[in-house]
N, CA and C atoms as an extended XYZ file, in Angstrom:
162
Properties=species:S:1:pos:R:3:atomname:S:1:resname:S:1:resid:I:1 pbc="F F F"
N         8.727      -16.603       -5.601 N   MET     1
C         7.365      -16.235       -5.486 CA  MET     1
C         6.461      -17.150       -5.998 C   MET     1
N         5.396      -17.377       -5.247 N   TYR     2
C         4.305      -18.227       -6.209 CA  TYR     2
C         2.789      -17.399       -5.527 C   TYR     2
N         1.983      -17.449       -6.361 N   ALA     3
C         0.561      -16.944       -6.836 CA  ALA     3
C        -0.268      -16.481       -5.408 C   ALA     3
N         0.053      -17.242       -4.270 N   PRO     4
C        -0.672      -16.751       -3.173 CA  PRO     4
C         0.104      -15.058       -2.808 C   PRO     4
N         1.127      -15.579       -2.369 N   VAL     5
C         2.339      -14.493       -2.115 CA  VAL     5
C         2.458      -13.115       -2.688 C   VAL     5
N         2.159      -13.585       -4.160 N   ALA     6
C         2.109      -12.374       -5.583 CA  ALA     6
C         0.582      -11.559       -4.803 C   ALA     6
N        -0.495      -12.180       -4.838 N   THR     7
C        -1.639      -11.598       -4.601 CA  THR     7
C        -1.493      -10.867       -3.106 C   THR     7
N        -1.034      -11.184       -2.395 N   ARG     8
C        -0.647      -10.014       -0.905 CA  ARG     8
C         0.163       -9.471       -1.493 C   ARG     8
N         1.217       -9.298       -2.329 N   PHE     9
C         1.718       -7.968       -2.194 CA  PHE     9
C         0.657       -7.276       -3.121 C   PHE     9
N        -0.148       -7.643       -3.878 N   VAL    10
C        -0.913       -6.811       -4.384 CA  VAL    10
C        -2.021       -6.262       -3.708 C   VAL    10
N        -2.378       -6.743       -3.012 N   THR    11
C        -3.491       -6.407       -1.857 CA  THR    11
C        -3.377       -5.584       -0.760 C   THR    11
N        -1.422       -5.771       -0.249 N   TYR    12
C        -1.654       -4.671        0.701 CA  TYR    12
C        -0.340       -3.589       -0.201 C   TYR    12
N        -0.288       -4.008       -1.109 N   ASP    13
C         0.434       -2.712       -1.895 CA  ASP    13
C         1.973       -2.787       -1.708 C   ASP    13
N         2.575       -3.881       -1.494 N   VAL    14
C         4.007       -4.134       -0.871 CA  VAL    14
C         4.803       -3.381       -2.339 C   VAL    14
N         5.807       -2.615       -1.595 N   SER    15
C         6.575       -1.811       -2.824 CA  SER    15
C         7.598       -2.573       -2.960 C   SER    15
N         7.912       -2.862       -4.048 N   LEU    16
C         8.875       -4.532       -4.425 CA  LEU    16
C        10.127       -3.722       -5.342 C   LEU    16
N        11.431       -4.399       -5.168 N   PRO    17
C        12.146       -3.928       -6.520 CA  PRO    17
C        11.581       -3.913       -7.855 C   PRO    17
N        11.889       -3.378       -8.780 N   LYS    18
C        11.538       -3.336      -10.203 CA  LYS    18
C        11.421       -5.141      -10.870 C   LYS    18
N        12.255       -5.625      -10.829 N   VAL    19
C        12.635       -7.066      -10.954 CA  VAL    19
C        11.563       -7.899      -10.434 C   VAL    19
N        11.274       -7.719       -8.866 N   ALA    20
C        10.226       -8.590       -8.371 CA  ALA    20
C         8.996       -8.286       -8.488 C   ALA    20
N         9.015       -6.680       -8.745 N   ALA    21
C         7.380       -6.471       -9.121 CA  ALA    21
C         7.257       -6.891      -10.735 C   ALA    21
N         7.826       -6.836      -11.400 N   ASP    22
C         7.613       -7.123      -12.960 CA  ASP    22
C         7.296       -8.664      -12.708 C   ASP    22
N         8.026       -9.288      -11.877 N   TYR    23
C         7.639      -11.107      -12.109 CA  TYR    23
C         6.431      -10.976      -11.378 C   TYR    23
N         6.095      -10.451      -10.460 N   ARG    24
C         4.636      -10.279       -9.325 CA  ARG    24
C         3.477      -10.122      -10.382 C   ARG    24
N         3.627       -8.937      -11.207 N   ASP    25
C         3.085       -8.506      -12.217 CA  ASP    25
C         2.558       -9.851      -13.493 C   ASP    25
N         3.616      -10.251      -13.741 N   ARG    26
C         3.440      -11.968      -14.811 CA  ARG    26
C         2.359      -12.828      -13.884 C   ARG    26
N         3.235      -12.828      -12.910 N   ILE    27
C         1.782      -13.869      -12.114 CA  ILE    27
C         0.870      -13.577      -12.362 C   ILE    27
N         0.227      -12.713      -11.867 N   VAL    28
C        -0.912      -11.654      -11.539 CA  VAL    28
C        -1.675      -11.700      -12.894 C   VAL    28
N        -0.662      -11.496      -13.893 N   ALA    29
C        -1.561      -11.724      -15.486 CA  ALA    29
C        -1.972      -12.769      -16.409 C   ALA    29
N        -1.455      -13.834      -15.725 N   MET    30
C        -1.562      -15.158      -16.140 CA  MET    30
C        -2.977      -15.708      -16.302 C   MET    30
N        -3.239      -16.061      -17.234 N   PRO    31
C        -5.297      -16.186      -17.478 CA  PRO    31
C        -5.246      -17.562      -16.504 C   PRO    31
N        -4.603      -18.202      -15.647 N   GLU    32
C        -5.165      -19.193      -14.816 CA  GLU    32
C        -5.453      -17.943      -13.554 C   GLU    32
N        -4.645      -17.348      -13.177 N   MET    33
C        -4.904      -16.266      -12.296 CA  MET    33
C        -6.171      -15.060      -12.303 C   MET    33
N        -6.072      -14.608      -13.653 N   THR    34
C        -7.310      -13.613      -13.811 CA  THR    34
C        -8.300      -14.642      -14.088 C   THR    34
N        -8.548      -15.663      -14.078 N   GLU    35
C        -9.694      -16.493      -14.218 CA  GLU    35
C       -10.268      -16.932      -12.594 C   GLU    35
N        -8.905      -17.294      -11.719 N   TRP    36
C        -9.478      -17.511      -10.405 CA  TRP    36
C        -9.821      -16.350       -9.746 C   TRP    36
N        -9.383      -15.394       -9.906 N   ALA    37
C        -9.745      -13.851       -9.434 CA  ALA    37
C       -11.347      -13.461       -9.823 C   ALA    37
N       -11.532      -13.814      -10.816 N   ALA    38
C       -12.985      -13.325      -11.453 CA  ALA    38
C       -13.922      -14.040      -10.476 C   ALA    38
N       -13.262      -15.480      -10.639 N   ALA    39
C       -14.455      -16.463      -10.287 CA  ALA    39
C       -14.271      -16.452       -8.233 C   ALA    39
N       -13.246      -15.825       -8.160 N   ALA    40
C       -13.794      -15.043       -6.505 CA  ALA    40
C       -14.208      -14.026       -6.041 C   ALA    40
N       -14.678      -13.455       -7.419 N   LEU    41
C       -15.355      -11.855       -7.107 CA  LEU    41
C       -16.577      -12.207       -6.928 C   LEU    41
N       -17.272      -13.410       -8.155 N   ALA    42
C       -18.229      -13.514       -8.042 CA  ALA    42
C       -19.383      -14.459       -6.957 C   ALA    42
N       -18.520      -14.927       -6.225 N   GLU    43
C       -18.668      -15.821       -5.071 CA  GLU    43
C       -19.711      -14.739       -4.202 C   GLU    43
N       -20.710      -15.200       -3.602 N   PRO    44
C       -21.380      -14.701       -2.765 CA  PRO    44
C       -20.668      -14.376       -1.407 C   PRO    44
N       -20.714      -13.221       -0.481 N   GLU    45
C       -20.591      -12.915        0.570 CA  GLU    45
C       -20.717      -14.271        1.567 C   GLU    45
N       -22.038      -14.281        1.705 N   ASP    46
C       -22.308      -15.399        2.782 CA  ASP    46
C       -22.829      -16.781        2.082 C   ASP    46
N       -22.313      -17.597        2.390 N   ILE    47
C       -22.479      -18.724        1.864 CA  ILE    47
C       -23.335      -19.926        2.805 C   ILE    47
N       -24.762      -19.663        1.995 N   GLU    48
C       -25.774      -20.652        3.158 CA  GLU    48
C       -25.354      -21.445        3.662 C   GLU    48
N       -25.239      -22.629        3.331 N   GLU    49
C       -24.855      -23.935        3.858 CA  GLU    49
C       -24.018      -23.800        4.730 C   GLU    49
N       -22.900      -22.755        5.080 N   LEU    50
C       -22.111      -22.300        6.160 CA  LEU    50
C       -22.669      -21.789        7.395 C   LEU    50
N       -23.459      -21.149        7.715 N   GLU    51
C       -24.452      -20.306        8.314 CA  GLU    51
C       -24.791      -21.176        9.340 C   GLU    51
N       -24.579      -20.599       10.772 N   VAL    52
C       -24.883      -21.330       11.976 CA  VAL    52
C       -26.026      -20.656       12.579 C   VAL    52
N       -27.326      -21.492       12.987 N   GLU    53
C       -28.233      -20.612       13.456 CA  GLU    53
C       -27.879      -20.770       15.066 C   GLU    53
N       -28.133      -19.901       15.569 N   LEU    54
C       -27.314      -19.690       17.085 CA  LEU    54
C       -28.406      -19.204       17.871 C   LEU    54
């Protein structure tokens, strides 16, 4: 399992066997992952440079 899969399991509330759930939880709790998640939540909904005028 790698980080993007672990986050999908959390997002979609996937039921996992205990061993897999423990592993997922360890990945999600890593300092790098918590920092990445906090940075993602801090991003604005809209990125002005990417907005296209129609």
